[in-house]
C-alpha positions as CSV (number, residue, x, y, z in Angstrom):
1,M,-22.3,9.6,-13.4
2,S,-19.0,8.6,-11.9
3,F,-17.4,5.3,-12.9
4,W,-17.3,4.6,-9.1
5,Q,-20.6,5.5,-8.2
6,E,-22.3,3.0,-5.8
7,K,-19.1,0.8,-5.8
8,V,-17.9,-0.7,-2.4
9,V,-14.1,-0.1,-1.8
10,L,-12.5,-1.6,1.2
11,V,-9.4,0.3,2.4
12,T,-6.8,-1.4,5.0
13,G,-4.9,1.3,7.1
14,G,-7.6,3.6,6.0
15,S,-8.0,5.6,9.2
16,S,-5.0,7.8,8.7
17,G,-2.3,8.9,6.3
18,L,-2.3,7.7,2.6
19,G,-5.2,5.3,3.5
20,R,-7.5,7.9,4.6
21,V,-6.8,9.9,1.4
22,I,-7.5,7.1,-0.9
23,A,-10.7,6.3,0.9
24,E,-11.9,10.0,0.7
25,T,-10.9,10.0,-3.0
26,F,-13.1,7.1,-3.8
27,A,-15.9,8.6,-1.4
28,A,-15.8,11.9,-3.3
29,E,-16.6,9.9,-6.5
30,G,-19.7,8.3,-5.0
31,A,-17.9,4.9,-3.8
32,K,-19.3,3.3,-0.5
33,I,-16.1,2.7,1.9
34,A,-15.3,0.1,4.4
35,L,-12.3,1.8,6.1
36,V,-10.3,-0.6,8.2
37,G,-7.9,0.2,10.9
38,L,-6.2,-1.0,14.1
39,E,-6.9,1.7,16.5
40,K,-10.5,1.8,17.3
41,P,-10.5,5.7,18.3
42,Q,-9.0,6.6,15.1
43,V,-11.5,4.4,12.8
44,E,-14.3,5.7,14.7
45,Q,-13.2,9.4,14.2
46,A,-12.3,9.1,10.6
47,A,-15.6,7.3,9.7
48,A,-17.5,9.7,11.6
49,E,-15.8,12.8,9.8
50,M,-16.6,11.1,6.5
51,Q,-20.2,10.4,7.3
52,A,-20.5,14.0,8.5
53,N,-19.5,14.9,4.8
54,G,-22.3,12.9,3.4
55,R,-20.3,9.7,2.5
56,Q,-21.4,6.3,3.1
57,V,-18.9,4.8,5.3
58,L,-18.3,1.7,7.8
59,G,-15.7,1.9,10.0
60,I,-14.1,-1.3,11.1
61,T,-11.4,-1.9,13.8
62,A,-9.3,-5.1,13.0
63,D,-5.8,-6.5,13.1
64,I,-5.3,-7.9,9.6
65,T,-2.5,-10.2,10.9
66,R,-5.2,-12.2,12.5
67,Q,-7.2,-14.4,10.2
68,E,-10.4,-14.5,12.3
69,D,-10.3,-10.5,12.0
70,V,-9.9,-10.8,8.4
71,D,-12.9,-13.1,8.4
72,R,-14.9,-10.9,10.4
73,L,-14.1,-7.6,8.4
74,F,-15.2,-9.0,5.2
75,C,-18.4,-10.5,6.6
76,Q,-19.3,-7.1,7.9
77,T,-18.6,-5.3,4.9
78,L,-20.7,-7.7,2.8
79,E,-23.5,-7.5,5.4
80,R,-23.5,-3.7,5.2
81,F,-23.2,-3.3,1.6
82,G,-23.8,-6.4,-0.4
83,R,-20.8,-6.5,-2.6
84,L,-17.2,-5.9,-3.0
85,D,-15.5,-4.1,-6.1
86,V,-12.0,-2.8,-4.9
87,L,-9.6,-4.0,-2.2
88,V,-7.0,-1.6,-1.5
89,N,-4.1,-3.2,0.4
90,N,-2.8,-0.2,2.2
91,A,-1.8,-1.4,5.7
92,G,1.8,-1.6,6.2
93,R,5.0,0.0,7.6
94,S,8.7,0.9,6.9
95,M,11.6,0.4,9.0
96,R,15.3,1.9,9.3
97,G,18.3,-0.6,10.1
98,G,21.3,-2.3,8.6
99,V,20.4,-5.4,6.9
100,L,22.6,-7.8,9.1
101,D,21.6,-5.9,12.3
102,T,18.1,-6.7,11.3
103,T,17.3,-10.0,13.1
104,P,15.2,-13.0,11.6
105,E,12.6,-12.1,14.1
106,Q,12.3,-8.3,12.9
107,F,12.1,-10.0,9.2
108,R,9.3,-12.1,10.3
109,D,7.3,-9.7,11.9
110,L,7.5,-7.1,9.3
111,M,6.9,-9.7,6.5
112,E,3.6,-10.7,8.7
113,L,2.2,-7.2,8.1
114,N,3.4,-6.2,4.9
115,L,2.9,-9.5,2.9
116,I,1.0,-12.1,4.9
117,A,-1.7,-9.9,6.0
118,L,-2.2,-8.6,2.3
119,V,-2.3,-12.3,1.2
120,R,-4.8,-12.8,3.8
121,C,-7.1,-9.9,2.8
122,T,-6.7,-10.8,-0.9
123,R,-7.7,-14.3,-0.5
124,A,-10.8,-13.3,1.4
125,A,-11.7,-10.6,-1.1
126,V,-11.1,-12.0,-4.6
127,P,-14.1,-14.5,-4.8
128,H,-16.4,-11.3,-4.2
129,L,-14.2,-9.3,-6.7
130,L,-14.3,-11.5,-9.4
131,E,-18.2,-11.2,-9.6
132,H,-17.8,-7.5,-10.7
133,R,-14.5,-7.6,-12.6
134,G,-13.2,-5.9,-9.4
135,H,-9.9,-4.5,-8.5
136,V,-7.0,-5.4,-6.2
137,V,-4.7,-2.5,-5.5
138,N,-1.5,-3.2,-3.7
139,I,0.4,-0.2,-2.2
140,G,3.9,-1.2,-2.7
141,S,7.0,1.2,-2.9
142,L,9.8,2.2,-5.1
143,A,11.6,-0.4,-2.8
144,S,9.4,-3.1,-4.6
145,K,11.5,-2.5,-7.6
146,S,15.1,-1.4,-6.2
147,A,16.5,-2.0,-2.8
148,A,18.2,0.7,-0.9
149,R,20.5,0.8,2.0
150,W,19.6,1.3,5.8
151,V,16.0,-0.1,5.3
152,G,16.2,-3.3,7.2
153,A,13.8,-5.9,6.0
154,Y,11.5,-3.5,4.1
155,P,12.7,-4.2,0.6
156,A,12.3,-7.8,1.1
157,T,8.7,-7.3,2.1
158,K,8.0,-4.9,-0.8
159,F,9.9,-6.9,-3.6
160,A,7.3,-9.8,-2.3
161,V,4.4,-7.7,-2.7
162,A,5.4,-7.1,-6.3
163,A,6.1,-10.7,-7.1
164,Y,2.5,-11.5,-5.6
165,S,0.8,-8.9,-7.6
166,Q,2.3,-10.4,-10.8
167,Q,1.3,-13.7,-9.8
168,L,-2.4,-12.5,-9.3
169,R,-2.3,-10.8,-12.8
170,L,-1.1,-13.9,-14.4
171,E,-3.5,-16.4,-12.9
172,L,-6.4,-14.3,-12.4
173,G,-6.3,-11.5,-15.0
174,P,-7.9,-13.7,-17.6
175,R,-11.1,-14.4,-15.2
176,G,-11.4,-10.6,-15.0
177,L,-9.6,-9.6,-11.8
178,H,-7.8,-6.2,-12.2
179,V,-4.5,-6.0,-10.0
180,L,-2.6,-2.6,-9.8
181,L,0.8,-2.1,-8.2
182,V,1.4,1.1,-6.6
183,C,5.3,2.0,-6.3
184,P,5.6,5.5,-4.9
185,G,8.4,7.5,-3.6
186,P,8.0,9.3,0.0
187,I,4.6,10.5,0.6
188,R,4.1,14.3,1.7
189,R,2.8,14.5,5.3
190,D,1.8,17.5,7.2
191,S,4.8,17.1,9.7
192,P,8.0,15.5,8.9
193,R,8.5,11.8,10.0
194,L,11.4,10.4,11.4
195,Y,11.7,6.6,11.5
196,P,13.0,4.6,14.4
197,L,16.3,3.1,14.1
198,E,15.7,-0.5,14.7
199,G,19.2,-1.7,13.6
200,V,21.6,0.9,14.5
201,E,24.9,-0.1,13.7
202,G,26.5,2.4,11.4
203,V,23.4,3.6,10.0
204,P,23.6,7.3,9.2
205,E,21.1,9.8,11.0
206,N,19.6,11.1,7.6
207,A,18.6,7.3,6.7
208,R,15.8,8.1,9.4
209,M,14.1,10.6,6.7
210,P,11.6,9.7,4.4
211,G,13.3,7.9,1.2
212,T,16.2,7.3,3.4
213,G,17.5,10.8,2.7
214,V,17.5,10.6,-0.9
215,R,16.7,13.9,-2.4
216,L,13.5,13.0,-4.0
217,K,10.3,15.3,-4.1
218,T,7.6,14.1,-1.7
219,I,4.4,13.0,-3.3
220,A,1.2,14.6,-2.5
221,P,-1.1,11.9,-1.3
222,E,-4.3,13.5,-3.2
223,K,-2.1,13.3,-6.4
224,L,-1.4,9.7,-5.7
225,A,-4.9,8.8,-4.8
226,A,-6.2,10.3,-8.0
227,G,-3.6,8.3,-10.1
228,I,-5.0,5.2,-8.4
229,L,-8.5,5.8,-9.4
230,R,-7.4,6.7,-13.0
231,A,-5.0,3.4,-13.2
232,C,-8.0,1.4,-12.0
233,Q,-10.4,2.6,-14.6
234,C,-7.8,2.0,-17.2
235,R,-6.9,-1.3,-15.6
236,K,-3.2,-0.4,-15.5
237,P,-1.1,-3.1,-14.1
238,E,1.3,-0.7,-12.2
239,L,1.7,2.9,-11.2
240,V,5.2,4.2,-10.5
241,I,5.6,7.8,-9.0
242,P,7.9,9.4,-9.9
243,Y,7.9,8.0,-13.5
244,R,11.6,8.4,-14.1
245,A,12.4,5.8,-11.3
246,R,11.6,3.3,-14.0
247,I,15.1,4.3,-15.7
248,L,16.8,3.2,-12.7
249,F,14.7,0.1,-12.6
250,A,15.7,-0.8,-15.9
251,I,19.4,-0.1,-15.6
252,S,19.6,-2.2,-12.4
253,S,18.1,-5.1,-14.2
254,L,20.2,-4.9,-17.1
255,W,23.6,-3.6,-15.4
256,P,23.3,-4.4,-11.8
257,T,26.6,-3.1,-11.1
258,L,25.8,0.3,-12.6
259,G,22.5,0.1,-10.9
260,D,24.2,-0.4,-7.4
261,W,26.4,2.5,-8.0
262,I,23.6,4.8,-8.7
263,V,21.6,3.8,-5.7
264,R,24.7,4.4,-3.4
265,K,25.3,7.7,-4.9
266,K,21.7,8.8,-4.4
267,S,21.6,7.6,-0.9
268,G,25.0,8.6,0.5
């Protein structure tokens, strides 16, 4: 029997993209899925398609930047499935723009989604996860470990997710909570994605590409999702893909000037 059989997994941002693939991967292993998204038609379509394949899925439309929506979505999940084993904090977005051209309001708005909404969901989930030695999966980024140019407020929000993940591990790990920080490079998509320029002064056009134009192989979402399941079963603290990015992280920590030179070279 699969490790995930009959376990309950809640995925935010689960109606499309990486979140949908993560939900499908858990469901294929026998898990019950609470699939959360912002757009009702997308949520309903994703849930219906998964149910048609024999998956046990509850689709929930919610704005996780609103506390009342967060409270409601966890009530609905517990009413339907009776327990919670995994929270996947996947909802979030990137941006493009020069750091000084990114306004305080843009920093605040991105922080509200990428960090504060994640905190809201985690606080609601943890009491139930502790009952089953459950898992919090925080989808960060390579930008959680090393900042880059032309991405506005994004690295600041993802560094904050990394710090929050460590705090959770330190305080709640001894009580049985597993916390996994996932730091992937750009994710492969069916069609190329161009990010809008929100702070446009001096930002090169190639910065609109995934990875801000850095020459990195895109990651198959199915491969990343499978890695997340394995990392949860082994209760690993972090999953970094590509693994060699850890070399840059170590260099940047020990020799910041050299780390900055490498980042500029790779992104210019």
